[in-house]
NUFISE-529296 format. One record per residue (C-alpha): x, z, y; residue number from 1; residue in three letters. Coordinates in steps of 0.5 Angstrom, whole numbers. Layout:
N
(pt (X Z Y) NUM "ALA"),
...
END
This chain:
216
(pt (-415 39 24) 1 "MET"),
(pt (-418 34 29) 2 "SER"),
(pt (-416 38 36) 3 "ARG"),
(pt (-409 39 33) 4 "ILE"),
(pt (-408 31 31) 5 "ALA"),
(pt (-411 29 37) 6 "ASN"),
(pt (-405 33 41) 7 "LEU"),
(pt (-400 30 36) 8 "ALA"),
(pt (-402 23 37) 9 "PHE"),
(pt (-402 23 45) 10 "GLN"),
(pt (-395 26 44) 11 "CYS"),
(pt (-393 20 40) 12 "LEU"),
(pt (-397 15 43) 13 "LEU"),
(pt (-394 15 50) 14 "VAL"),
(pt (-387 15 47) 15 "GLY"),
(pt (-388 8 44) 16 "LEU"),
(pt (-387 4 50) 17 "THR"),
(pt (-381 8 52) 18 "ALA"),
(pt (-374 6 52) 19 "PRO"),
(pt (-370 8 46) 20 "LEU"),
(pt (-364 12 48) 21 "PHE"),
(pt (-358 13 44) 22 "CYS"),
(pt (-357 21 44) 23 "GLN"),
(pt (-353 26 41) 24 "GLU"),
(pt (-355 32 38) 25 "ALA"),
(pt (-358 36 44) 26 "PRO"),
(pt (-354 43 46) 27 "THR"),
(pt (-360 46 50) 28 "THR"),
(pt (-367 46 50) 29 "MET"),
(pt (-373 47 55) 30 "THR"),
(pt (-378 52 54) 31 "LYS"),
(pt (-385 53 58) 32 "ILE"),
(pt (-391 57 58) 33 "THR"),
(pt (-397 54 62) 34 "ALA"),
(pt (-404 55 62) 35 "ARG"),
(pt (-410 52 66) 36 "ILE"),
(pt (-413 55 72) 37 "ILE"),
(pt (-417 50 74) 38 "LYS"),
(pt (-423 48 72) 39 "GLN"),
(pt (-423 55 71) 40 "GLU"),
(pt (-424 57 64) 41 "PRO"),
(pt (-428 62 62) 42 "VAL"),
(pt (-424 69 62) 43 "PRO"),
(pt (-422 70 55) 44 "GLY"),
(pt (-424 64 52) 45 "SER"),
(pt (-419 59 48) 46 "PHE"),
(pt (-419 54 54) 47 "ALA"),
(pt (-416 60 58) 48 "ALA"),
(pt (-410 62 54) 49 "GLN"),
(pt (-403 59 55) 50 "PRO"),
(pt (-399 54 51) 51 "LYS"),
(pt (-392 54 50) 52 "THR"),
(pt (-388 47 50) 53 "TYR"),
(pt (-381 46 48) 54 "TRP"),
(pt (-377 40 49) 55 "ARG"),
(pt (-370 38 47) 56 "ALA"),
(pt (-367 31 48) 57 "GLY"),
(pt (-371 25 47) 58 "THR"),
(pt (-373 27 40) 59 "LYS"),
(pt (-375 34 39) 60 "TYR"),
(pt (-381 37 42) 61 "ALA"),
(pt (-386 43 39) 62 "ARG"),
(pt (-393 45 42) 63 "ILE"),
(pt (-395 52 40) 64 "ALA"),
(pt (-403 54 42) 65 "GLU"),
(pt (-406 61 42) 66 "SER"),
(pt (-411 63 37) 67 "PRO"),
(pt (-418 60 37) 68 "ASP"),
(pt (-422 65 34) 69 "LEU"),
(pt (-428 62 34) 70 "GLN"),
(pt (-426 56 30) 71 "ASN"),
(pt (-421 59 26) 72 "HIS"),
(pt (-415 55 29) 73 "ILE"),
(pt (-408 56 31) 74 "GLN"),
(pt (-405 50 33) 75 "GLY"),
(pt (-398 48 32) 76 "LEU"),
(pt (-395 41 33) 77 "ILE"),
(pt (-387 40 31) 78 "ILE"),
(pt (-384 33 33) 79 "ILE"),
(pt (-377 31 30) 80 "ARG"),
(pt (-378 24 31) 81 "GLU"),
(pt (-380 20 27) 82 "PRO"),
(pt (-383 26 24) 83 "ASP"),
(pt (-389 30 26) 84 "ALA"),
(pt (-392 36 23) 85 "TRP"),
(pt (-399 38 25) 86 "MET"),
(pt (-400 45 23) 87 "VAL"),
(pt (-406 50 23) 88 "ASN"),
(pt (-403 57 22) 89 "LEU"),
(pt (-409 61 21) 90 "SER"),
(pt (-410 57 14) 91 "ASP"),
(pt (-403 55 13) 92 "LYS"),
(pt (-405 48 12) 93 "SER"),
(pt (-401 42 15) 94 "GLY"),
(pt (-400 35 15) 95 "ARG"),
(pt (-394 31 16) 96 "HIS"),
(pt (-394 24 20) 97 "VAL"),
(pt (-389 19 21) 98 "ILE"),
(pt (-388 15 27) 99 "ASP"),
(pt (-387 8 26) 100 "SER"),
(pt (-384 6 32) 101 "GLY"),
(pt (-381 2 35) 102 "PRO"),
(pt (-378 7 40) 103 "SER"),
(pt (-378 14 37) 104 "LEU"),
(pt (-378 18 44) 105 "VAL"),
(pt (-383 24 44) 106 "VAL"),
(pt (-386 25 51) 107 "ARG"),
(pt (-390 31 53) 108 "LEU"),
(pt (-395 28 59) 109 "PRO"),
(pt (-398 34 63) 110 "ILE"),
(pt (-405 30 65) 111 "PHE"),
(pt (-406 25 59) 112 "ASP"),
(pt (-412 20 61) 113 "LYS"),
(pt (-414 20 54) 114 "GLN"),
(pt (-415 12 54) 115 "THR"),
(pt (-411 11 48) 116 "GLY"),
(pt (-406 7 53) 117 "MET"),
(pt (-400 9 57) 118 "LYS"),
(pt (-401 10 65) 119 "SER"),
(pt (-396 12 70) 120 "LYS"),
(pt (-399 19 70) 121 "LEU"),
(pt (-397 20 63) 122 "ASN"),
(pt (-390 20 66) 123 "ASP"),
(pt (-391 27 69) 124 "LEU"),
(pt (-389 31 63) 125 "GLU"),
(pt (-387 38 62) 126 "PHE"),
(pt (-380 39 63) 127 "GLY"),
(pt (-379 33 67) 128 "MET"),
(pt (-384 35 73) 129 "GLU"),
(pt (-379 35 79) 130 "LEU"),
(pt (-376 29 77) 131 "ASP"),
(pt (-382 25 77) 132 "PHE"),
(pt (-384 27 84) 133 "PHE"),
(pt (-377 25 87) 134 "VAL"),
(pt (-377 19 83) 135 "ARG"),
(pt (-384 17 86) 136 "ASN"),
(pt (-382 19 93) 137 "ASN"),
(pt (-387 25 94) 138 "ALA"),
(pt (-388 28 101) 139 "THR"),
(pt (-384 35 101) 140 "HIS"),
(pt (-386 41 105) 141 "SER"),
(pt (-386 48 105) 142 "VAL"),
(pt (-391 51 100) 143 "GLY"),
(pt (-396 57 100) 144 "VAL"),
(pt (-394 63 97) 145 "VAL"),
(pt (-395 64 90) 146 "ILE"),
(pt (-395 71 87) 147 "ASP"),
(pt (-391 73 92) 148 "GLY"),
(pt (-386 68 92) 149 "ASN"),
(pt (-384 62 97) 150 "ALA"),
(pt (-385 55 94) 151 "THR"),
(pt (-384 48 96) 152 "ASP"),
(pt (-389 43 96) 153 "ARG"),
(pt (-389 36 93) 154 "TYR"),
(pt (-395 31 94) 155 "GLU"),
(pt (-396 24 91) 156 "VAL"),
(pt (-401 19 90) 157 "VAL"),
(pt (-401 15 83) 158 "ILE"),
(pt (-406 10 81) 159 "SER"),
(pt (-411 13 86) 160 "ASP"),
(pt (-410 20 84) 161 "ALA"),
(pt (-407 26 88) 162 "ARG"),
(pt (-401 30 85) 163 "LEU"),
(pt (-398 36 87) 164 "VAL"),
(pt (-393 40 85) 165 "LEU"),
(pt (-391 47 87) 166 "TRP"),
(pt (-384 50 86) 167 "THR"),
(pt (-380 56 87) 168 "ASP"),
(pt (-376 56 93) 169 "ALA"),
(pt (-370 59 90) 170 "LYS"),
(pt (-370 57 83) 171 "SER"),
(pt (-373 50 84) 172 "LYS"),
(pt (-377 51 78) 173 "LYS"),
(pt (-384 49 77) 174 "PRO"),
(pt (-390 54 79) 175 "VAL"),
(pt (-396 50 79) 176 "ARG"),
(pt (-398 43 78) 177 "VAL"),
(pt (-405 40 80) 178 "SER"),
(pt (-408 33 79) 179 "LEU"),
(pt (-414 31 83) 180 "VAL"),
(pt (-417 24 81) 181 "ASP"),
(pt (-424 22 83) 182 "GLY"),
(pt (-429 28 81) 183 "ASN"),
(pt (-424 31 76) 184 "GLN"),
(pt (-419 37 78) 185 "SER"),
(pt (-414 40 74) 186 "ARG"),
(pt (-409 45 75) 187 "THR"),
(pt (-404 48 71) 188 "PHE"),
(pt (-400 55 73) 189 "GLN"),
(pt (-393 56 70) 190 "TYR"),
(pt (-392 63 66) 191 "VAL"),
(pt (-385 62 65) 192 "SER"),
(pt (-380 56 65) 193 "TYR"),
(pt (-373 57 62) 194 "ASP"),
(pt (-369 50 62) 195 "ASP"),
(pt (-362 52 59) 196 "GLN"),
(pt (-364 55 53) 197 "LEU"),
(pt (-359 54 47) 198 "PRO"),
(pt (-362 49 42) 199 "PHE"),
(pt (-365 52 36) 200 "ASP"),
(pt (-366 47 31) 201 "GLN"),
(pt (-370 51 26) 202 "SER"),
(pt (-376 51 31) 203 "LEU"),
(pt (-377 43 30) 204 "PHE"),
(pt (-378 44 23) 205 "GLN"),
(pt (-385 46 19) 206 "PRO"),
(pt (-385 54 18) 207 "PRO"),
(pt (-385 56 11) 208 "SER"),
(pt (-391 58 7) 209 "GLY"),
(pt (-395 52 10) 210 "ILE"),
(pt (-399 47 5) 211 "SER"),
(pt (-396 41 8) 212 "ILE"),
(pt (-400 34 6) 213 "GLU"),
(pt (-395 29 6) 214 "GLU"),
(pt (-397 21 8) 215 "PRO"),
(pt (-400 17 3) 216 "LYS"),
END
């Protein structure tokens, strides 16, 4: 459960310093499937498999991993602030944790620095990509053709790191996002991006049949 717990901790930790917003129950949600293509993972490996992210409003998130056959883990993170569940679907075990606040705002950073502290790079989140680049006065230009489709390109430098976003020229939805930070280079390719799905509250509670360890 350590990899799953670390992922959930990152989602909760980054939200601790975010402002608290009054929020009505969301009516829509965003569902994103993305996979890392650089540094290029070994084909067929767990690292090469896509992950799917859901977010709704400021309190709901869900992260579903592909099966990790080598380690017998299929991670599922469900966050419904202040509650979070870390589930291993392979052995049907899970752990329930409670966010102590104060903000109770969930975040989904794309490029987490894993320093234990919030940085401006953490503000680049799944589901809020273009907003981040616009807010940071990114340079806009015509992008390369990706999978046969024309793109727009946005580039900005944050904390000595170069960030680039490509969006579909017609739909304006993200197609690819890249980080170059010193010798570190990472790129995510978006497999699908649906940002106006009806809110489904059942996705933000643990599935049945899971043995949940409750907080002590």
